[in-house]
Every structure is written in C-alpha cells, then in structure tokens.
SENUGU-911618 format. One record per residue (C-alpha): x, y negated, z negated. Coordinates in pm, whole numbers, plus 50000, padded with zeros to 5 digits. Layout:
BEGIN
<rec xx="X" yy="Y" zz="Z"/>
...
***
This chain:
BEGIN
<rec xx="50280" yy="50787" zz="50031"/>
<rec xx="50208" yy="50981" zz="50360"/>
<rec xx="49917" yy="50858" zz="50537"/>
<rec xx="49759" yy="50933" zz="50904"/>
<rec xx="49520" yy="50690" zz="51070"/>
<rec xx="49229" yy="50853" zz="51258"/>
<rec xx="48958" yy="50752" zz="51509"/>
<rec xx="48711" yy="50944" zz="51729"/>
<rec xx="48986" yy="51083" zz="51942"/>
<rec xx="49047" yy="51311" zz="51620"/>
<rec xx="48704" yy="51446" zz="51626"/>
<rec xx="48703" yy="51787" zz="51455"/>
<rec xx="48993" yy="51735" zz="51223"/>
<rec xx="48998" yy="51946" zz="50922"/>
<rec xx="49096" yy="51725" zz="50652"/>
<rec xx="49093" yy="51949" zz="50382"/>
<rec xx="49345" yy="52192" zz="50561"/>
<rec xx="49567" yy="51880" zz="50607"/>
<rec xx="49558" yy="51795" zz="50239"/>
<rec xx="49613" yy="52153" zz="50127"/>
<rec xx="49977" yy="52148" zz="50296"/>
<rec xx="50059" yy="51906" zz="50000"/>
<rec xx="50232" yy="51638" zz="50247"/>
<rec xx="49951" yy="51420" zz="50312"/>
<rec xx="49851" yy="51159" zz="50055"/>
<rec xx="49562" yy="50949" zz="50247"/>
<rec xx="49389" yy="50861" zz="50542"/>
<rec xx="49292" yy="50559" zz="50711"/>
<rec xx="48967" yy="50592" zz="50939"/>
<rec xx="48854" yy="50370" zz="51214"/>
<rec xx="48502" yy="50229" zz="51138"/>
<rec xx="48405" yy="49960" zz="51367"/>
<rec xx="48528" yy="49776" zz="51696"/>
<rec xx="48408" yy="49435" zz="51813"/>
<rec xx="48033" yy="49366" zz="51728"/>
<rec xx="47883" yy="49674" zz="51886"/>
<rec xx="48065" yy="49995" zz="51792"/>
<rec xx="48062" yy="50209" zz="51500"/>
<rec xx="48291" yy="50522" zz="51483"/>
<rec xx="48042" yy="50823" zz="51494"/>
<rec xx="48290" yy="51026" zz="51276"/>
<rec xx="48337" yy="50742" zz="51022"/>
<rec xx="48069" yy="50830" zz="50777"/>
<rec xx="48157" yy="51202" zz="50759"/>
<rec xx="48528" yy="51130" zz="50684"/>
<rec xx="48468" yy="50857" zz="50460"/>
<rec xx="48228" yy="51085" zz="50258"/>
<rec xx="48456" yy="51353" zz="50231"/>
<rec xx="48740" yy="51134" zz="50127"/>
<rec xx="48543" yy="50975" zz="49843"/>
<rec xx="48405" yy="51277" zz="49717"/>
<rec xx="48752" yy="51442" zz="49712"/>
<rec xx="48875" yy="51135" zz="49537"/>
<rec xx="49156" yy="51085" zz="49831"/>
<rec xx="49341" yy="50770" zz="49889"/>
<rec xx="49137" yy="50608" zz="50190"/>
<rec xx="49171" yy="50308" zz="50410"/>
<rec xx="48916" yy="50182" zz="50672"/>
<rec xx="48996" yy="49977" zz="50970"/>
<rec xx="48814" yy="49727" zz="51220"/>
<rec xx="48958" yy="49710" zz="51579"/>
<rec xx="48943" yy="49329" zz="51663"/>
<rec xx="48844" yy="49258" zz="52036"/>
<rec xx="48837" yy="48860" zz="51985"/>
<rec xx="48462" yy="48808" zz="51983"/>
<rec xx="48314" yy="48549" zz="51734"/>
<rec xx="48557" yy="48626" zz="51408"/>
<rec xx="48271" yy="48573" zz="51170"/>
<rec xx="48033" yy="48807" zz="51337"/>
<rec xx="48320" yy="49053" zz="51368"/>
<rec xx="48374" yy="49039" zz="50997"/>
<rec xx="48007" yy="49062" zz="50919"/>
<rec xx="47981" yy="49365" zz="51156"/>
<rec xx="48282" yy="49537" zz="50975"/>
<rec xx="48127" yy="49449" zz="50631"/>
<rec xx="47779" yy="49593" zz="50712"/>
<rec xx="47922" yy="49930" zz="50834"/>
<rec xx="48137" yy="49980" zz="50513"/>
<rec xx="47966" yy="49795" zz="50244"/>
<rec xx="47855" yy="50126" zz="50065"/>
<rec xx="48229" yy="50217" zz="50034"/>
<rec xx="48350" yy="49889" zz="49887"/>
<rec xx="48602" yy="49964" zz="49601"/>
<rec xx="48696" yy="50294" zz="49753"/>
<rec xx="48913" yy="50201" zz="50047"/>
<rec xx="49168" yy="49953" zz="50153"/>
<rec xx="49025" yy="49741" zz="50423"/>
<rec xx="49234" yy="49688" zz="50751"/>
<rec xx="49224" yy="49441" zz="51048"/>
<rec xx="49372" yy="49611" zz="51354"/>
<rec xx="49517" yy="49321" zz="51534"/>
<rec xx="49632" yy="49405" zz="51909"/>
<rec xx="49512" yy="49323" zz="52253"/>
<rec xx="49280" yy="49190" zz="52339"/>
<rec xx="49223" yy="49000" zz="51994"/>
<rec xx="49600" yy="48885" zz="52030"/>
<rec xx="49480" yy="48660" zz="52340"/>
<rec xx="49290" yy="48464" zz="52068"/>
<rec xx="49577" yy="48411" zz="51862"/>
<rec xx="49633" yy="48394" zz="51463"/>
<rec xx="49404" yy="48129" zz="51398"/>
<rec xx="49127" yy="48345" zz="51531"/>
<rec xx="49268" yy="48654" zz="51297"/>
<rec xx="49272" yy="48412" zz="51002"/>
<rec xx="48913" yy="48313" zz="51047"/>
<rec xx="48826" yy="48697" zz="51055"/>
<rec xx="49036" yy="48787" zz="50748"/>
<rec xx="48888" yy="48493" zz="50540"/>
<rec xx="48536" yy="48579" zz="50658"/>
<rec xx="48564" yy="48929" zz="50548"/>
<rec xx="48739" yy="48814" zz="50219"/>
<rec xx="48443" yy="48567" zz="50149"/>
<rec xx="48186" yy="48873" zz="50187"/>
<rec xx="48388" yy="49119" zz="49984"/>
<rec xx="48646" yy="48933" zz="49747"/>
<rec xx="48909" yy="49188" zz="49920"/>
<rec xx="49197" yy="49084" zz="50144"/>
<rec xx="49243" yy="49303" zz="50472"/>
<rec xx="49557" yy="49463" zz="50539"/>
<rec xx="49687" yy="49313" zz="50860"/>
<rec xx="49799" yy="49568" zz="51120"/>
<rec xx="50035" yy="49437" zz="51388"/>
<rec xx="50334" yy="49550" zz="51591"/>
<rec xx="50686" yy="49396" zz="51532"/>
<rec xx="50646" yy="49235" zz="51877"/>
<rec xx="50315" yy="49044" zz="51799"/>
<rec xx="50442" yy="48949" zz="51456"/>
<rec xx="50759" yy="48784" zz="51622"/>
<rec xx="50573" yy="48625" zz="51907"/>
<rec xx="50285" yy="48456" zz="51707"/>
<rec xx="50264" yy="48219" zz="51420"/>
<rec xx="50154" yy="48425" zz="51102"/>
<rec xx="50268" yy="48157" zz="50864"/>
<rec xx="49898" yy="48057" zz="50747"/>
<rec xx="49821" yy="48429" zz="50712"/>
<rec xx="50136" yy="48528" zz="50506"/>
<rec xx="50109" yy="48208" zz="50287"/>
<rec xx="49774" yy="48319" zz="50186"/>
<rec xx="49885" yy="48648" zz="50072"/>
<rec xx="49752" yy="48901" zz="50334"/>
<rec xx="50003" yy="49165" zz="50367"/>
<rec xx="50141" yy="49343" zz="50671"/>
<rec xx="50086" yy="49697" zz="50804"/>
<rec xx="50356" yy="49716" zz="51050"/>
<rec xx="50385" yy="49927" zz="51377"/>
<rec xx="50719" yy="49987" zz="51496"/>
<rec xx="50849" yy="50313" zz="51635"/>
<rec xx="51193" yy="50453" zz="51685"/>
<rec xx="51123" yy="50660" zz="51961"/>
<rec xx="50822" yy="50860" zz="52113"/>
<rec xx="50945" yy="51196" zz="52003"/>
<rec xx="50733" yy="51427" zz="51815"/>
<rec xx="50767" yy="51417" zz="51438"/>
<rec xx="50633" yy="51513" zz="51130"/>
<rec xx="50619" yy="51298" zz="50810"/>
<rec xx="50945" yy="51094" zz="50779"/>
<rec xx="51078" yy="50980" zz="50448"/>
<rec xx="51240" yy="50670" zz="50553"/>
<rec xx="51127" yy="50560" zz="50898"/>
<rec xx="51346" yy="50352" zz="51122"/>
<rec xx="51278" yy="49979" zz="51106"/>
<rec xx="51481" yy="49685" zz="51268"/>
<rec xx="51457" yy="49331" zz="51234"/>
<rec xx="51302" yy="49058" zz="51002"/>
<rec xx="50899" yy="49059" zz="50965"/>
<rec xx="50918" yy="48676" zz="50870"/>
<rec xx="50696" yy="48477" zz="50758"/>
<rec xx="50576" yy="48797" zz="50577"/>
<rec xx="50822" yy="48888" zz="50294"/>
<rec xx="50803" yy="49233" zz="50378"/>
<rec xx="50546" yy="49496" zz="50474"/>
<rec xx="50352" yy="49742" zz="50245"/>
<rec xx="50312" yy="50009" zz="50526"/>
<rec xx="50463" yy="50135" zz="50832"/>
<rec xx="50302" yy="50322" zz="51114"/>
<rec xx="50606" yy="50475" zz="51266"/>
<rec xx="50477" yy="50735" zz="51511"/>
<rec xx="50157" yy="50799" zz="51744"/>
<rec xx="50303" yy="51152" zz="51819"/>
<rec xx="50298" yy="51311" zz="51480"/>
<rec xx="50271" yy="51682" zz="51466"/>
<rec xx="50117" yy="51836" zz="51162"/>
<rec xx="50011" yy="52205" zz="51080"/>
<rec xx="49634" yy="52257" zz="51095"/>
<rec xx="49582" yy="52005" zz="51384"/>
<rec xx="49698" yy="52061" zz="51747"/>
<rec xx="49677" yy="51682" zz="51889"/>
<rec xx="49894" yy="51397" zz="51829"/>
<rec xx="49850" yy="51182" zz="51509"/>
<rec xx="49952" yy="50844" zz="51404"/>
<rec xx="50182" yy="50876" zz="51107"/>
<rec xx="50212" yy="50598" zz="50833"/>
<rec xx="50428" yy="50530" zz="50515"/>
<rec xx="50279" yy="50340" zz="50234"/>
<rec xx="50550" yy="50179" zz="50021"/>
<rec xx="50372" yy="50203" zz="49702"/>
<rec xx="50210" yy="50430" zz="49417"/>
<rec xx="49842" yy="50552" zz="49434"/>
<rec xx="49781" yy="50259" zz="49150"/>
<rec xx="49908" yy="49997" zz="49396"/>
<rec xx="49687" yy="50155" zz="49680"/>
<rec xx="49386" yy="50127" zz="49434"/>
<rec xx="49467" yy="49769" zz="49358"/>
<rec xx="49430" yy="49682" zz="49741"/>
<rec xx="49114" yy="49861" zz="49738"/>
<rec xx="48978" yy="49594" zz="49469"/>
<rec xx="48963" yy="49853" zz="49219"/>
<rec xx="49094" yy="49774" zz="48870"/>
<rec xx="49350" yy="49960" zz="48692"/>
<rec xx="49263" yy="50140" zz="48371"/>
<rec xx="49224" yy="49877" zz="48086"/>
<rec xx="49546" yy="49780" zz="47909"/>
<rec xx="49392" yy="49883" zz="47575"/>
<rec xx="49405" yy="50242" zz="47687"/>
<rec xx="49764" yy="50244" zz="47768"/>
<rec xx="49981" yy="50291" zz="47468"/>
<rec xx="50234" yy="50004" zz="47387"/>
<rec xx="50603" yy="50063" zz="47381"/>
<rec xx="50754" yy="50274" zz="47096"/>
<rec xx="51115" yy="50345" zz="46999"/>
<rec xx="51091" yy="50689" zz="47177"/>
<rec xx="50971" yy="50569" zz="47523"/>
<rec xx="51238" yy="50269" zz="47509"/>
<rec xx="51508" yy="50496" zz="47439"/>
<rec xx="51403" yy="50718" zz="47736"/>
<rec xx="51368" yy="50451" zz="47975"/>
<rec xx="51711" yy="50317" zz="47876"/>
<rec xx="51873" yy="50681" zz="47941"/>
<rec xx="51697" yy="50619" zz="48307"/>
<rec xx="51477" yy="50923" zz="48231"/>
<rec xx="51176" yy="50718" zz="48414"/>
<rec xx="51371" yy="50575" zz="48701"/>
<rec xx="51323" yy="50210" zz="48818"/>
<rec xx="51082" yy="49958" zz="48957"/>
<rec xx="50781" yy="50083" zz="49091"/>
<rec xx="50850" yy="50452" zz="49047"/>
<rec xx="50944" yy="50372" zz="48675"/>
<rec xx="50598" yy="50168" zz="48638"/>
<rec xx="50395" yy="50460" zz="48790"/>
<rec xx="50580" yy="50732" zz="48564"/>
<rec xx="50506" yy="50536" zz="48255"/>
<rec xx="50148" yy="50479" zz="48330"/>
<rec xx="50123" yy="50882" zz="48394"/>
<rec xx="50273" yy="50906" zz="48040"/>
<rec xx="50014" yy="50676" zz="47905"/>
<rec xx="50237" yy="50404" zz="47842"/>
<rec xx="50194" yy="50019" zz="47938"/>
<rec xx="50499" yy="49946" zz="48179"/>
<rec xx="50456" yy="49571" zz="48091"/>
<rec xx="50498" yy="49646" zz="47702"/>
<rec xx="50799" yy="49869" zz="47751"/>
<rec xx="50975" yy="49609" zz="47976"/>
<rec xx="50903" yy="49330" zz="47727"/>
<rec xx="51088" yy="49550" zz="47457"/>
<rec xx="51377" yy="49629" zz="47666"/>
<rec xx="51405" yy="49257" zz="47742"/>
<rec xx="51408" yy="49195" zz="47391"/>
<rec xx="51674" yy="49439" zz="47324"/>
<rec xx="51891" yy="49314" zz="47578"/>
<rec xx="51841" yy="48937" zz="47471"/>
<rec xx="51957" yy="49036" zz="47114"/>
<rec xx="52258" yy="49213" zz="47270"/>
<rec xx="52368" yy="48886" zz="47493"/>
<rec xx="52308" yy="48663" zz="47183"/>
<rec xx="52534" yy="48925" zz="46984"/>
<rec xx="52779" yy="48898" zz="47272"/>
<rec xx="52806" yy="48516" zz="47246"/>
<rec xx="52853" yy="48532" zz="46878"/>
<rec xx="53123" yy="48781" zz="46913"/>
<rec xx="53323" yy="48619" zz="47162"/>
<rec xx="53301" yy="48887" zz="47426"/>
<rec xx="53366" yy="49173" zz="47177"/>
<rec xx="53218" yy="49440" zz="47411"/>
<rec xx="53303" yy="49744" zz="47185"/>
<rec xx="53093" yy="49594" zz="46923"/>
<rec xx="52804" yy="49531" zz="47190"/>
<rec xx="52814" yy="49862" zz="47317"/>
<rec xx="52783" yy="49996" zz="46957"/>
<rec xx="52490" yy="49759" zz="46909"/>
<rec xx="52314" yy="49915" zz="47207"/>
<rec xx="52374" yy="50275" zz="47104"/>
<rec xx="52213" yy="50175" zz="46771"/>
<rec xx="51933" yy="50028" zz="46959"/>
<rec xx="51877" yy="50361" zz="47142"/>
<rec xx="51828" yy="50547" zz="46812"/>
<rec xx="51564" yy="50312" zz="46680"/>
***
C-alpha cells in the first residue's frame, strides 16, 4: 500500500486530488511534538481522512522530554480519532540521545492509555546503533527509514533496502524517499510502502476485522479455486478470500486436511505418485 507522511510543511496539500490519481492508498499525519506542539493542520487532515474512509496514520515526533508526559500529550491530541488510525512514534534526534530505554517507556505509556501499540519509525542507522531488543521482544513493529539515494521519485513497488534490521524480524513499512514527486503537489513528499493489506492496517489501528460468522466457511468450489492458484498466496490470498466473503482460516484448514489425506495415501501406497496425483485431482472436483 502506498502512503505519504505529511506535516505542516505540506500545508495546503489537496488530499482529494492526490487520492483521485488512484496511486495513493493512505496518509500518515504528524500530530504532535514533545509536550508543547500540535500540528495546526492535523485536525483538518484527520477529519477529511476519517470522513472519506481513507487509511490513516498519526505520528508523534519524540524529543526526549519525560516519556510519560509525551505519551499523554500525544494521546490527548488524538484521542477523538482512536480506532481510525495507526499511531506512530517518530524516533530520531534529539530523542535518540536518550536511547531506547526512554523510547520503551514512551511506547508502554501510550499503550497503557490506549491498548494500542505504536509503530516505531527509525532509520536503519539508528536500529543498528542502539539496542531495540526489549522493544522488538514486546511486539512493537518497525517503520524503517532507508533511502537508495536522494533522487526525485514517484511511488516504487520494490524499494531498495540493504541489511538486517535485527532484533526486529522485519519491518512493516518503509519510508524510501523524502524527495517524492506526485501530481497535484509541487513540493517534495515522504513516500512510504506498507507491506500489508488494508485489513492488516486496520488491525494496527486497533480495529477488529469483521466477525468470523459473517465470513463463509470453506466449500468445495472455493477450495478448488485456491488449489488452482486463482487466489494467490500468503497475505494476498487472505485479502482476496475475505473480499470474496470467505474465511481464510477455514479455507486453509480444509486444504491442510486434503493434503494430509494425500500424504497418508502416499505412505500407504509406497510412493505411488500416479495414484496420489489422481487422488488430488479427484479432491479438486469435490
């Protein structure tokens, strides 16, 4: 999913025009900084994004004051929008001078107020030079900042990224340019790629997905279609199944059962793969 992240530098930006190009999927808005600044553009942008049902993130620029006070300041500025956005902690200078113990205190304080975990925005250099082990172990997810170069660019499907982000297992989003160029805006933009679906984004907002009972369980038709690779793999498959009204877990469970039967037959038939393949073909027709 293609995102931009914006602050007061982008005052006057026409979000409707950007979304009309059908390239932009969501926007992350700066809300607060430290314990004394609220972005004057925040409310207008947040109201528009919520009213138009657009994926939204909101970030706090950490400066290293009392971590609990910063978390409370962030919360008080954005609490009317809880459940509508993914909260993010922008961890760079000067907060990085306080280290990740400070950051963990901020993150935990915000979670205690909301029940929601912030994404952690940090550069690859900061991730490698400081100890994020306690933060990663507690399940906080990384929004990585790493650029291939400073050349102007539009949205990129596969941004360049080099090197480990340990102790994080990976990152859910990458900011890959601060010199993004999009139609309908003459200035530079930060461009980001979220590695997930709209359902994944909603989950990070603290929203629950539609109840399982509203999703249809697996039936022979959908199982056959999945076995024929009509729904792709991984998260892409899950998103497509949900869009079609099916419960992805139920479908996967049925597929696992079918292959379990096939493996059992394989053992009993001493590797007679011609027989096994015929069994699988029959299963696809059920």
